[in-house]
Each structure stands twice: as C-alpha cells, then as structure tokens.
mmCIF file of the N, C-alpha and C atoms, coordinates in Angstrom:
data_MODEL
# 
_entry.id   MODEL 
# 
loop_
_atom_site.group_PDB 
_atom_site.id 
_atom_site.type_symbol 
_atom_site.label_atom_id 
_atom_site.label_alt_id 
_atom_site.label_comp_id 
_atom_site.label_asym_id 
_atom_site.label_entity_id 
_atom_site.label_seq_id 
_atom_site.pdbx_PDB_ins_code 
_atom_site.Cartn_x 
_atom_site.Cartn_y 
_atom_site.Cartn_z 
_atom_site.occupancy 
_atom_site.B_iso_or_equiv 
_atom_site.pdbx_formal_charge 
_atom_site.auth_seq_id 
_atom_site.auth_comp_id 
_atom_site.auth_asym_id 
_atom_site.auth_atom_id 
_atom_site.pdbx_PDB_model_num 
ATOM 1   N N  . MET A 1 1  ? 83.903  87.466 89.605  1.00 0.00 ? 1  MET A N  1 
ATOM 2   C CA . MET A 1 1  ? 84.452  88.302 90.653  1.00 0.00 ? 1  MET A CA 1 
ATOM 3   C C  . MET A 1 1  ? 84.426  89.745 90.151  1.00 0.00 ? 1  MET A C  1 
ATOM 4   N N  . SER A 1 2  ? 84.020  90.658 91.013  1.00 0.00 ? 2  SER A N  1 
ATOM 5   C CA . SER A 1 2  ? 83.940  92.066 90.633  1.00 0.00 ? 2  SER A CA 1 
ATOM 6   C C  . SER A 1 2  ? 85.330  92.712 90.628  1.00 0.00 ? 2  SER A C  1 
ATOM 7   N N  . GLU A 1 3  ? 85.399  93.878 90.003  1.00 0.00 ? 3  GLU A N  1 
ATOM 8   C CA . GLU A 1 3  ? 86.667  94.618 89.971  1.00 0.00 ? 3  GLU A CA 1 
ATOM 9   C C  . GLU A 1 3  ? 87.129  94.958 91.385  1.00 0.00 ? 3  GLU A C  1 
ATOM 10  N N  . GLU A 1 4  ? 86.186  95.361 92.213  1.00 0.00 ? 4  GLU A N  1 
ATOM 11  C CA . GLU A 1 4  ? 86.513  95.717 93.597  1.00 0.00 ? 4  GLU A CA 1 
ATOM 12  C C  . GLU A 1 4  ? 87.075  94.514 94.347  1.00 0.00 ? 4  GLU A C  1 
ATOM 13  N N  . GLN A 1 5  ? 86.481  93.360 94.149  1.00 0.00 ? 5  GLN A N  1 
ATOM 14  C CA . GLN A 1 5  ? 86.965  92.144 94.807  1.00 0.00 ? 5  GLN A CA 1 
ATOM 15  C C  . GLN A 1 5  ? 88.352  91.767 94.296  1.00 0.00 ? 5  GLN A C  1 
ATOM 16  N N  . LEU A 1 6  ? 88.583  91.913 92.984  1.00 0.00 ? 6  LEU A N  1 
ATOM 17  C CA . LEU A 1 6  ? 89.910  91.633 92.430  1.00 0.00 ? 6  LEU A CA 1 
ATOM 18  C C  . LEU A 1 6  ? 90.962  92.553 93.026  1.00 0.00 ? 6  LEU A C  1 
ATOM 19  N N  . LEU A 1 7  ? 90.601  93.827 93.195  1.00 0.00 ? 7  LEU A N  1 
ATOM 20  C CA . LEU A 1 7  ? 91.541  94.784 93.793  1.00 0.00 ? 7  LEU A CA 1 
ATOM 21  C C  . LEU A 1 7  ? 91.855  94.419 95.241  1.00 0.00 ? 7  LEU A C  1 
ATOM 22  N N  . LYS A 1 8  ? 90.825  94.086 96.011  1.00 0.00 ? 8  LYS A N  1 
ATOM 23  C CA . LYS A 1 8  ? 91.039  93.705 97.411  1.00 0.00 ? 8  LYS A CA 1 
ATOM 24  C C  . LYS A 1 8  ? 91.868  92.433 97.525  1.00 0.00 ? 8  LYS A C  1 
ATOM 25  N N  . LEU A 1 9  ? 91.520  91.448 96.709  1.00 0.00 ? 9  LEU A N  1 
ATOM 26  C CA . LEU A 1 9  ? 92.252  90.184 96.747  1.00 0.00 ? 9  LEU A CA 1 
ATOM 27  C C  . LEU A 1 9  ? 93.701  90.387 96.323  1.00 0.00 ? 9  LEU A C  1 
ATOM 28  N N  . GLY A 1 10 ? 93.909  91.167 95.277  1.00 0.00 ? 10 GLY A N  1 
ATOM 29  C CA . GLY A 1 10 ? 95.260  91.463 94.814  1.00 0.00 ? 10 GLY A CA 1 
ATOM 30  C C  . GLY A 1 10 ? 96.086  92.158 95.877  1.00 0.00 ? 10 GLY A C  1 
ATOM 31  N N  . SER A 1 11 ? 95.467  93.083 96.570  1.00 0.00 ? 11 SER A N  1 
ATOM 32  C CA . SER A 1 11 ? 96.158  93.805 97.639  1.00 0.00 ? 11 SER A CA 1 
ATOM 33  C C  . SER A 1 11 ? 96.537  92.869 98.787  1.00 0.00 ? 11 SER A C  1 
ATOM 34  N N  . LEU A 1 12 ? 95.630  91.981 99.153  1.00 0.00 ? 12 LEU A N  1 
ATOM 35  C CA . LEU A 1 12 ? 95.943  91.005 100.201 1.00 0.00 ? 12 LEU A CA 1 
ATOM 36  C C  . LEU A 1 12 ? 97.093  90.090 99.794  1.00 0.00 ? 12 LEU A C  1 
ATOM 37  N N  . ILE A 1 13 ? 97.041  89.613 98.562  1.00 0.00 ? 13 ILE A N  1 
ATOM 38  C CA . ILE A 1 13 ? 98.109  88.746 98.051  1.00 0.00 ? 13 ILE A CA 1 
ATOM 39  C C  . ILE A 1 13 ? 99.437  89.494 98.055  1.00 0.00 ? 13 ILE A C  1 
ATOM 40  N N  . LYS A 1 14 ? 99.412  90.739 97.611  1.00 0.00 ? 14 LYS A N  1 
ATOM 41  C CA . LYS A 1 14 ? 100.632 91.556 97.574  1.00 0.00 ? 14 LYS A CA 1 
ATOM 42  C C  . LYS A 1 14 ? 101.208 91.733 98.977  1.00 0.00 ? 14 LYS A C  1 
ATOM 43  N N  . ASN A 1 15 ? 100.366 92.100 99.933  1.00 0.00 ? 15 ASN A N  1 
ATOM 44  C CA . ASN A 1 15 ? 100.846 92.328 101.305 1.00 0.00 ? 15 ASN A CA 1 
ATOM 45  C C  . ASN A 1 15 ? 101.396 91.060 101.938 1.00 0.00 ? 15 ASN A C  1 
ATOM 46  N N  . ARG A 1 16 ? 100.703 89.960 101.747 1.00 0.00 ? 16 ARG A N  1 
ATOM 47  C CA . ARG A 1 16 ? 101.166 88.693 102.333 1.00 0.00 ? 16 ARG A CA 1 
ATOM 48  C C  . ARG A 1 16 ? 102.449 88.198 101.675 1.00 0.00 ? 16 ARG A C  1 
ATOM 49  N N  . SER A 1 17 ? 102.548 88.385 100.367 1.00 0.00 ? 17 SER A N  1 
ATOM 50  C CA . SER A 1 17 ? 103.760 87.918 99.683  1.00 0.00 ? 17 SER A CA 1 
ATOM 51  C C  . SER A 1 17 ? 104.968 88.768 100.059 1.00 0.00 ? 17 SER A C  1 
ATOM 52  N N  . LYS A 1 18 ? 104.769 90.077 100.238 1.00 0.00 ? 18 LYS A N  1 
ATOM 53  C CA . LYS A 1 18 ? 105.882 90.943 100.643 1.00 0.00 ? 18 LYS A CA 1 
ATOM 54  C C  . LYS A 1 18 ? 106.390 90.579 102.034 1.00 0.00 ? 18 LYS A C  1 
ATOM 55  N N  . ALA A 1 19 ? 105.490 90.101 102.891 1.00 0.00 ? 19 ALA A N  1 
ATOM 56  C CA . ALA A 1 19 ? 105.891 89.701 104.248 1.00 0.00 ? 19 ALA A CA 1 
ATOM 57  C C  . ALA A 1 19 ? 106.659 88.381 104.246 1.00 0.00 ? 19 ALA A C  1 
ATOM 58  N N  . LYS A 1 20 ? 106.435 87.560 103.217 1.00 0.00 ? 20 LYS A N  1 
ATOM 59  C CA . LYS A 1 20 ? 107.018 86.219 103.216 1.00 0.00 ? 20 LYS A CA 1 
ATOM 60  C C  . LYS A 1 20 ? 108.188 86.046 102.239 1.00 0.00 ? 20 LYS A C  1 
ATOM 61  N N  . PHE A 1 21 ? 108.187 86.809 101.151 1.00 0.00 ? 21 PHE A N  1 
ATOM 62  C CA . PHE A 1 21 ? 109.201 86.633 100.102 1.00 0.00 ? 21 PHE A CA 1 
ATOM 63  C C  . PHE A 1 21 ? 109.985 87.919 99.877  1.00 0.00 ? 21 PHE A C  1 
ATOM 64  N N  . LYS A 1 22 ? 111.209 87.755 99.395  1.00 0.00 ? 22 LYS A N  1 
ATOM 65  C CA . LYS A 1 22 ? 112.080 88.910 99.163  1.00 0.00 ? 22 LYS A CA 1 
ATOM 66  C C  . LYS A 1 22 ? 111.637 89.749 97.974  1.00 0.00 ? 22 LYS A C  1 
ATOM 67  N N  . SER A 1 23 ? 111.030 89.103 96.981  1.00 0.00 ? 23 SER A N  1 
ATOM 68  C CA . SER A 1 23 ? 110.654 89.821 95.768  1.00 0.00 ? 23 SER A CA 1 
ATOM 69  C C  . SER A 1 23 ? 109.468 89.139 95.090  1.00 0.00 ? 23 SER A C  1 
ATOM 70  N N  . ASN A 1 24 ? 108.865 89.866 94.143  1.00 0.00 ? 24 ASN A N  1 
ATOM 71  C CA . ASN A 1 24 ? 107.794 89.271 93.337  1.00 0.00 ? 24 ASN A CA 1 
ATOM 72  C C  . ASN A 1 24 ? 108.336 88.121 92.497  1.00 0.00 ? 24 ASN A C  1 
ATOM 73  N N  . LEU A 1 25 ? 109.574 88.246 92.056  1.00 0.00 ? 25 LEU A N  1 
ATOM 74  C CA . LEU A 1 25 ? 110.189 87.198 91.252  1.00 0.00 ? 25 LEU A CA 1 
ATOM 75  C C  . LEU A 1 25 ? 110.302 85.900 92.056  1.00 0.00 ? 25 LEU A C  1 
ATOM 76  N N  . GLU A 1 26 ? 110.737 86.001 93.299  1.00 0.00 ? 26 GLU A N  1 
ATOM 77  C CA . GLU A 1 26 ? 110.833 84.815 94.151  1.00 0.00 ? 26 GLU A CA 1 
ATOM 78  C C  . GLU A 1 26 ? 109.442 84.212 94.379  1.00 0.00 ? 26 GLU A C  1 
ATOM 79  N N  . PHE A 1 27 ? 108.470 85.061 94.675  1.00 0.00 ? 27 PHE A N  1 
ATOM 80  C CA . PHE A 1 27 ? 107.100 84.608 94.895  1.00 0.00 ? 27 PHE A CA 1 
ATOM 81  C C  . PHE A 1 27 ? 106.551 83.917 93.641  1.00 0.00 ? 27 PHE A C  1 
ATOM 82  N N  . ALA A 1 28 ? 106.744 84.541 92.499  1.00 0.00 ? 28 ALA A N  1 
ATOM 83  C CA . ALA A 1 28 ? 106.274 83.968 91.235  1.00 0.00 ? 28 ALA A CA 1 
ATOM 84  C C  . ALA A 1 28 ? 106.928 82.617 90.968  1.00 0.00 ? 28 ALA A C  1 
ATOM 85  N N  . SER A 1 29 ? 108.201 82.525 91.269  1.00 0.00 ? 29 SER A N  1 
ATOM 86  C CA . SER A 1 29 ? 108.932 81.280 91.061  1.00 0.00 ? 29 SER A CA 1 
ATOM 87  C C  . SER A 1 29 ? 108.383 80.163 91.952  1.00 0.00 ? 29 SER A C  1 
ATOM 88  N N  . ILE A 1 30 ? 108.132 80.473 93.208  1.00 0.00 ? 30 ILE A N  1 
ATOM 89  C CA . ILE A 1 30 ? 107.573 79.486 94.136  1.00 0.00 ? 30 ILE A CA 1 
ATOM 90  C C  . ILE A 1 30 ? 106.184 79.053 93.673  1.00 0.00 ? 30 ILE A C  1 
ATOM 91  N N  . CYS A 1 31 ? 105.415 79.996 93.151  1.00 0.00 ? 31 CYS A N  1 
ATOM 92  C CA . CYS A 1 31 ? 104.059 79.700 92.671  1.00 0.00 ? 31 CYS A CA 1 
ATOM 93  C C  . CYS A 1 31 ? 104.063 78.987 91.319  1.00 0.00 ? 31 CYS A C  1 
ATOM 94  N N  . ASP A 1 32 ? 105.183 79.060 90.617  1.00 0.00 ? 32 ASP A N  1 
ATOM 95  C CA . ASP A 1 32 ? 105.277 78.553 89.243  1.00 0.00 ? 32 ASP A CA 1 
ATOM 96  C C  . ASP A 1 32 ? 104.300 79.298 88.328  1.00 0.00 ? 32 ASP A C  1 
ATOM 97  N N  . ILE A 1 33 ? 104.318 80.624 88.480  1.00 0.00 ? 33 ILE A N  1 
ATOM 98  C CA . ILE A 1 33 ? 103.479 81.531 87.694  1.00 0.00 ? 33 ILE A CA 1 
ATOM 99  C C  . ILE A 1 33 ? 104.380 82.651 87.188  1.00 0.00 ? 33 ILE A C  1 
ATOM 100 N N  . ASP A 1 34 ? 104.136 83.097 85.966  1.00 0.00 ? 34 ASP A N  1 
ATOM 101 C CA . ASP A 1 34 ? 104.920 84.181 85.377  1.00 0.00 ? 34 ASP A CA 1 
ATOM 102 C C  . ASP A 1 34 ? 104.848 85.431 86.268  1.00 0.00 ? 34 ASP A C  1 
ATOM 103 N N  . GLU A 1 35 ? 105.969 86.102 86.432  1.00 0.00 ? 35 GLU A N  1 
ATOM 104 C CA . GLU A 1 35 ? 106.019 87.285 87.295  1.00 0.00 ? 35 GLU A CA 1 
ATOM 105 C C  . GLU A 1 35 ? 105.065 88.380 86.815  1.00 0.00 ? 35 GLU A C  1 
ATOM 106 N N  . ARG A 1 36 ? 104.922 88.544 85.516  1.00 0.00 ? 36 ARG A N  1 
ATOM 107 C CA . ARG A 1 36 ? 103.995 89.567 84.990  1.00 0.00 ? 36 ARG A CA 1 
ATOM 108 C C  . ARG A 1 36 ? 102.560 89.253 85.399  1.00 0.00 ? 36 ARG A C  1 
ATOM 109 N N  . THR A 1 37 ? 102.222 87.974 85.401  1.00 0.00 ? 37 THR A N  1 
ATOM 110 C CA . THR A 1 37 ? 100.887 87.561 85.830  1.00 0.00 ? 37 THR A CA 1 
ATOM 111 C C  . THR A 1 37 ? 100.682 87.886 87.302  1.00 0.00 ? 37 THR A C  1 
ATOM 112 N N  . ILE A 1 38 ? 101.683 87.594 88.121  1.00 0.00 ? 38 ILE A N  1 
ATOM 113 C CA . ILE A 1 38 ? 101.620 87.910 89.551  1.00 0.00 ? 38 ILE A CA 1 
ATOM 114 C C  . ILE A 1 38 ? 101.401 89.405 89.750  1.00 0.00 ? 38 ILE A C  1 
ATOM 115 N N  . ARG A 1 39 ? 102.145 90.233 89.027  1.00 0.00 ? 39 ARG A N  1 
ATOM 116 C CA . ARG A 1 39 ? 101.997 91.686 89.161  1.00 0.00 ? 39 ARG A CA 1 
ATOM 117 C C  . ARG A 1 39 ? 100.588 92.136 88.771  1.00 0.00 ? 39 ARG A C  1 
ATOM 118 N N  . ARG A 1 40 ? 100.047 91.580 87.679  1.00 0.00 ? 40 ARG A N  1 
ATOM 119 C CA . ARG A 1 40 ? 98.692  91.952 87.253  1.00 0.00 ? 40 ARG A CA 1 
ATOM 120 C C  . ARG A 1 40 ? 97.664  91.536 88.309  1.00 0.00 ? 40 ARG A C  1 
ATOM 121 N N  . ILE A 1 41 ? 97.847  90.373 88.893  1.00 0.00 ? 41 ILE A N  1 
ATOM 122 C CA . ILE A 1 41 ? 96.942  89.911 89.951  1.00 0.00 ? 41 ILE A CA 1 
ATOM 123 C C  . ILE A 1 41 ? 97.024  90.850 91.153  1.00 0.00 ? 41 ILE A C  1 
ATOM 124 N N  . MET A 1 42 ? 98.221  91.204 91.555  1.00 0.00 ? 42 MET A N  1 
ATOM 125 C CA . MET A 1 42 ? 98.417  92.075 92.711  1.00 0.00 ? 42 MET A CA 1 
ATOM 126 C C  . MET A 1 42 ? 97.791  93.451 92.516  1.00 0.00 ? 42 MET A C  1 
ATOM 127 N N  . HIS A 1 43 ? 97.718  93.891 91.265  1.00 0.00 ? 43 HIS A N  1 
ATOM 128 C CA . HIS A 1 43 ? 97.129  95.202 90.965  1.00 0.00 ? 43 HIS A CA 1 
ATOM 129 C C  . HIS A 1 43 ? 95.648  95.101 90.598  1.00 0.00 ? 43 HIS A C  1 
ATOM 130 N N  . GLY A 1 44 ? 95.078  93.900 90.734  1.00 0.00 ? 44 GLY A N  1 
ATOM 131 C CA . GLY A 1 44 ? 93.663  93.717 90.453  1.00 0.00 ? 44 GLY A CA 1 
ATOM 132 C C  . GLY A 1 44 ? 93.308  93.831 88.991  1.00 0.00 ? 44 GLY A C  1 
ATOM 133 N N  . LYS A 1 45 ? 94.278  93.605 88.126  1.00 0.00 ? 45 LYS A N  1 
ATOM 134 C CA . LYS A 1 45 ? 94.066  93.777 86.694  1.00 0.00 ? 45 LYS A CA 1 
ATOM 135 C C  . LYS A 1 45 ? 93.877  92.467 85.948  1.00 0.00 ? 45 LYS A C  1 
ATOM 136 N N  . GLN A 1 46 ? 93.878  91.361 86.665  1.00 0.00 ? 46 GLN A N  1 
ATOM 137 C CA . GLN A 1 46 ? 93.714  90.076 85.989  1.00 0.00 ? 46 GLN A CA 1 
ATOM 138 C C  . GLN A 1 46 ? 92.809  89.159 86.787  1.00 0.00 ? 46 GLN A C  1 
ATOM 139 N N  . ASN A 1 47 ? 91.790  88.668 86.119  1.00 0.00 ? 47 ASN A N  1 
ATOM 140 C CA . ASN A 1 47 ? 90.970  87.614 86.692  1.00 0.00 ? 47 ASN A CA 1 
ATOM 141 C C  . ASN A 1 47 ? 91.771  86.326 86.514  1.00 0.00 ? 47 ASN A C  1 
ATOM 142 N N  . PHE A 1 48 ? 91.745  85.447 87.485  1.00 0.00 ? 48 PHE A N  1 
ATOM 143 C CA . PHE A 1 48 ? 92.605  84.267 87.402  1.00 0.00 ? 48 PHE A CA 1 
ATOM 144 C C  . PHE A 1 48 ? 91.844  83.004 87.764  1.00 0.00 ? 48 PHE A C  1 
ATOM 145 N N  . SER A 1 49 ? 92.404  81.895 87.348  1.00 0.00 ? 49 SER A N  1 
ATOM 146 C CA . SER A 1 49 ? 91.758  80.596 87.534  1.00 0.00 ? 49 SER A CA 1 
ATOM 147 C C  . SER A 1 49 ? 91.927  80.093 88.967  1.00 0.00 ? 49 SER A C  1 
ATOM 148 N N  . ILE A 1 50 ? 91.128  79.110 89.279  1.00 0.00 ? 50 ILE A N  1 
ATOM 149 C CA . ILE A 1 50 ? 91.203  78.473 90.592  1.00 0.00 ? 50 ILE A CA 1 
ATOM 150 C C  . ILE A 1 50 ? 92.547  77.759 90.760  1.00 0.00 ? 50 ILE A C  1 
ATOM 151 N N  . ILE A 1 51 ? 93.125  77.289 89.668  1.00 0.00 ? 51 ILE A N  1 
ATOM 152 C CA . ILE A 1 51 ? 94.430  76.623 89.729  1.00 0.00 ? 51 ILE A CA 1 
ATOM 153 C C  . ILE A 1 51 ? 95.508  77.621 90.149  1.00 0.00 ? 51 ILE A C  1 
ATOM 154 N N  . ILE A 1 52 ? 95.495  78.797 89.543  1.00 0.00 ? 52 ILE A N  1 
ATOM 155 C CA . ILE A 1 52 ? 96.466  79.833 89.907  1.00 0.00 ? 52 ILE A CA 1 
ATOM 156 C C  . ILE A 1 52 ? 96.235  80.285 91.345  1.00 0.00 ? 52 ILE A C  1 
ATOM 157 N N  . PHE A 1 53 ? 94.970  80.459 91.711  1.00 0.00 ? 53 PHE A N  1 
ATOM 158 C CA . PHE A 1 53 ? 94.646  80.862 93.080  1.00 0.00 ? 53 PHE A CA 1 
ATOM 159 C C  . PHE A 1 53 ? 95.144  79.821 94.081  1.00 0.00 ? 53 PHE A C  1 
ATOM 160 N N  . SER A 1 54 ? 95.003  78.567 93.746  1.00 0.00 ? 54 SER A N  1 
ATOM 161 C CA . SER A 1 54 ? 95.476  77.481 94.603  1.00 0.00 ? 54 SER A CA 1 
ATOM 162 C C  . SER A 1 54 ? 96.999  77.539 94.770  1.00 0.00 ? 54 SER A C  1 
ATOM 163 N N  . LYS A 1 55 ? 97.720  77.774 93.685  1.00 0.00 ? 55 LYS A N  1 
ATOM 164 C CA . LYS A 1 55 ? 99.183  77.877 93.752  1.00 0.00 ? 55 LYS A CA 1 
ATOM 165 C C  . LYS A 1 55 ? 99.618  79.045 94.632  1.00 0.00 ? 55 LYS A C  1 
ATOM 166 N N  . ILE A 1 56 ? 98.920  80.171 94.483  1.00 0.00 ? 56 ILE A N  1 
ATOM 167 C CA . ILE A 1 56 ? 99.240  81.363 95.276  1.00 0.00 ? 56 ILE A CA 1 
ATOM 168 C C  . ILE A 1 56 ? 99.005  81.084 96.764  1.00 0.00 ? 56 ILE A C  1 
ATOM 169 N N  . CYS A 1 57 ? 97.867  80.503 97.076  1.00 0.00 ? 57 CYS A N  1 
ATOM 170 C CA . CYS A 1 57 ? 97.549  80.206 98.474  1.00 0.00 ? 57 CYS A CA 1 
ATOM 171 C C  . CYS A 1 57 ? 98.516  79.191 99.073  1.00 0.00 ? 57 CYS A C  1 
ATOM 172 N N  . LYS A 1 58 ? 98.899  78.212 98.290  1.00 0.00 ? 58 LYS A N  1 
ATOM 173 C CA . LYS A 1 58 ? 99.868  77.229 98.775  1.00 0.00 ? 58 LYS A CA 1 
ATOM 174 C C  . LYS A 1 58 ? 101.195 77.905 99.110  1.00 0.00 ? 58 LYS A C  1 
ATOM 175 N N  . ALA A 1 59 ? 101.661 78.794 98.223  1.00 0.00 ? 59 ALA A N  1 
ATOM 176 C CA . ALA A 1 59 ? 102.921 79.502 98.463  1.00 0.00 ? 59 ALA A CA 1 
ATOM 177 C C  . ALA A 1 59 ? 102.831 80.403 99.690  1.00 0.00 ? 59 ALA A C  1 
ATOM 178 N N  . LEU A 1 60 ? 101.653 80.983 99.911  1.00 0.00 ? 60 LEU A N  1 
ATOM 179 C CA . LEU A 1 60 ? 101.462 81.868 101.062 1.00 0.00 ? 60 LEU A CA 1 
ATOM 180 C C  . LEU A 1 60 ? 101.089 81.106 102.328 1.00 0.00 ? 60 LEU A C  1 
ATOM 181 N N  . ASP A 1 61 ? 100.879 79.796 102.186 1.00 0.00 ? 61 ASP A N  1 
ATOM 182 C CA . ASP A 1 61 ? 100.511 78.934 103.313 1.00 0.00 ? 61 ASP A CA 1 
ATOM 183 C C  . ASP A 1 61 ? 99.216  79.410 103.974 1.00 0.00 ? 61 ASP A C  1 
ATOM 184 N N  . ILE A 1 62 ? 98.197  79.597 103.132 1.00 0.00 ? 62 ILE A N  1 
ATOM 185 C CA . ILE A 1 62 ? 96.879  80.023 103.607 1.00 0.00 ? 62 ILE A CA 1 
ATOM 186 C C  . ILE A 1 62 ? 95.809  79.282 102.822 1.00 0.00 ? 62 ILE A C  1 
ATOM 187 N N  . LYS A 1 63 ? 94.698  79.003 103.459 1.00 0.00 ? 63 LYS A N  1 
ATOM 188 C CA . LYS A 1 63 ? 93.580  78.363 102.780 1.00 0.00 ? 63 LYS A CA 1 
ATOM 189 C C  . LYS A 1 63 ? 92.912  79.359 101.835 1.00 0.00 ? 63 LYS A C  1 
ATOM 190 N N  . MET A 1 64 ? 92.452  78.859 100.704 1.00 0.00 ? 64 MET A N  1 
ATOM 191 C CA . MET A 1 64 ? 91.750  79.722 99.755  1.00 0.00 ? 64 MET A CA 1 
ATOM 192 C C  . MET A 1 64 ? 90.537  80.357 100.423 1.00 0.00 ? 64 MET A C  1 
ATOM 193 N N  . SER A 1 65 ? 89.811  79.577 101.195 1.00 0.00 ? 65 SER A N  1 
ATOM 194 C CA . SER A 1 65 ? 88.604  80.082 101.855 1.00 0.00 ? 65 SER A CA 1 
ATOM 195 C C  . SER A 1 65 ? 88.923  81.210 102.834 1.00 0.00 ? 65 SER A C  1 
ATOM 196 N N  . ASP A 1 66 ? 90.058  81.104 103.510 1.00 0.00 ? 66 ASP A N  1 
ATOM 197 C CA . ASP A 1 66 ? 90.450  82.165 104.464 1.00 0.00 ? 66 ASP A CA 1 
ATOM 198 C C  . ASP A 1 66 ? 90.746  83.472 103.735 1.00 0.00 ? 66 ASP A C  1 
ATOM 199 N N  . LEU A 1 67 ? 91.445  83.379 102.624 1.00 0.00 ? 67 LEU A N  1 
ATOM 200 C CA . LEU A 1 67 ? 91.767  84.581 101.861 1.00 0.00 ? 67 LEU A CA 1 
ATOM 201 C C  . LEU A 1 67 ? 90.503  85.197 101.273 1.00 0.00 ? 67 LEU A C  1 
ATOM 202 N N  . LEU A 1 68 ? 89.614  84.368 100.761 1.00 0.00 ? 68 LEU A N  1 
ATOM 203 C CA . LEU A 1 68 ? 88.355  84.871 100.206 1.00 0.00 ? 68 LEU A CA 1 
ATOM 204 C C  . LEU A 1 68 ? 87.476  85.499 101.285 1.00 0.00 ? 68 LEU A C  1 
ATOM 205 N N  . SER A 1 69 ? 87.497  84.926 102.487 1.00 0.00 ? 69 SER A N  1 
ATOM 206 C CA . SER A 1 69 ? 86.675  85.493 103.561 1.00 0.00 ? 69 SER A CA 1 
ATOM 207 C C  . SER A 1 69 ? 87.153  86.887 103.958 1.00 0.00 ? 69 SER A C  1 
ATOM 208 N N  . GLU A 1 70 ? 88.429  87.154 103.754 1.00 0.00 ? 70 GLU A N  1 
ATOM 209 C CA . GLU A 1 70 ? 88.970  88.480 104.083 1.00 0.00 ? 70 GLU A CA 1 
ATOM 210 C C  . GLU A 1 70 ? 88.471  89.570 103.142 1.00 0.00 ? 70 GLU A C  1 
ATOM 211 N N  . ILE A 1 71 ? 87.978  89.177 101.974 1.00 0.00 ? 71 ILE A N  1 
ATOM 212 C CA . ILE A 1 71 ? 87.413  90.176 101.054 1.00 0.00 ? 71 ILE A CA 1 
ATOM 213 C C  . ILE A 1 71 ? 85.885  90.104 101.055 1.00 0.00 ? 71 ILE A C  1 
ATOM 214 N N  . ASN A 1 72 ? 85.330  89.389 102.052 1.00 0.00 ? 72 ASN A N  1 
ATOM 215 C CA . ASN A 1 72 ? 83.886  89.244 102.196 1.00 0.00 ? 72 ASN A CA 1 
ATOM 216 C C  . ASN A 1 72 ? 83.236  88.633 100.978 1.00 0.00 ? 72 ASN A C  1 
ATOM 217 N N  . MET A 1 73 ? 83.788  87.533 100.545 1.00 0.00 ? 73 MET A N  1 
ATOM 218 C CA . MET A 1 73 ? 83.221  86.845 99.389  1.00 0.00 ? 73 MET A CA 1 
ATOM 219 C C  . MET A 1 73 ? 82.572  85.564 99.807  1.00 0.00 ? 73 MET A C  1 
# 
C-alpha cells in the first residue's frame, strides 16, 4: 500500500470512528488494538495487517472491500 493510500485510509477510519465512538480509546478497546497503533493508523503512519484491518472494519460495521473502494484500491 502506498503512503497516499495509507493516509486516505487512515483519514476514513478516523472520520468513521469519530462518528461512532466517543474517543480513540473506546474505539481501540472495541477493536482490541493498542490506542497508539490506532492513532498511527489514523495518521497514515503505520502499515497494518489484514487481521488489524478486519478488527477495525468490524468495529466500524463496514466491509473491508467497501472501505478499500473508497480509496480507489
């Protein structure tokens, strides 16, 4: 995944999580992912595994393919 794609994906995750959860801590807890990792993902600073991506999408109640299609991947 390119840096640009990571930034776009991170931004989408950030916007969707802010609409659904009170805080990054709550979102991270629901995802069962460290909050620092969530923040790095949201800022496009961390490449992440399909397992983490799956957890994020499950918490956001969105298909992985739908989120990826929004960044034209």
